[in-house]
VEXLUM-500309 format. One record per residue (C-alpha): residue in one letter; x, y, z. Coordinates in pm, whole numbers, padded with zeros to 5 digits, always signed. Each point is the difference from the previous one (the first is absolute). Layout:
BEGIN
AXYZ/...
This chain:
BEGIN
A-00013+00040-00031/E+00273+00198+00087/G+00186-00034-00340/T-00339+00110-00140/F-00046+00324+00283/G+00302+00084-00199/I-00029-00018-00318/I-00285+00202+00015/K+00141+00216+00225/Y+00277+00091-00133/D+00008-00144-00364/R-00352+00145-00062/R+00075+00315+00248/Y-00296-00018+00191/K+00100+00157+00277/R-00282+00097+00227/I-00430-00064+00026/V-00166+00317-00095/R-00344-00084+00102/R-00134+00016+00349/G-00247-00232+00171/L+00029-00349+00081/D-00230-00066-00340/S+00221+00251-00258/V+00313-00207+00141/R-00118-00344-00047/V-00195+00101-00342/E+00361+00182-00119/I+00258-00260+00110/F-00241-00269-00232/L+00050+00214-00318/V+00356+00018+00102/S+00027-00395+00038/I-00250-00053-00305/G+00224+00223-00223/H+00312-00175+00079/N-00166-00365-00041/L-00074+00116-00338/Y+00331+00140-00128/K+00146-00351+00166/I-00184-00241-00233/Y+00010+00289-00295/N+00397-00060+00022/K-00008-00424+00038/Q-00209+00012-00280/M+00227+00217-00187/R+00249-00235+00078/L-00203-00291-00160/R-00046+00160-00300/E+00351+00089-00056/V+00068-00329+00120/A-00220-00163-00293/
């Protein structure tokens, strides 16, 4: 888990939570996590296309 947070914080330049309130913070972290996962899926598909 630490590696994922490091990638999000330093490689994606996501330093702090902008929203206020527990529900807003959850949504913001949820969206950042979805973006990270979509980026990983996209890169994996591109690597598989290069090999094929």
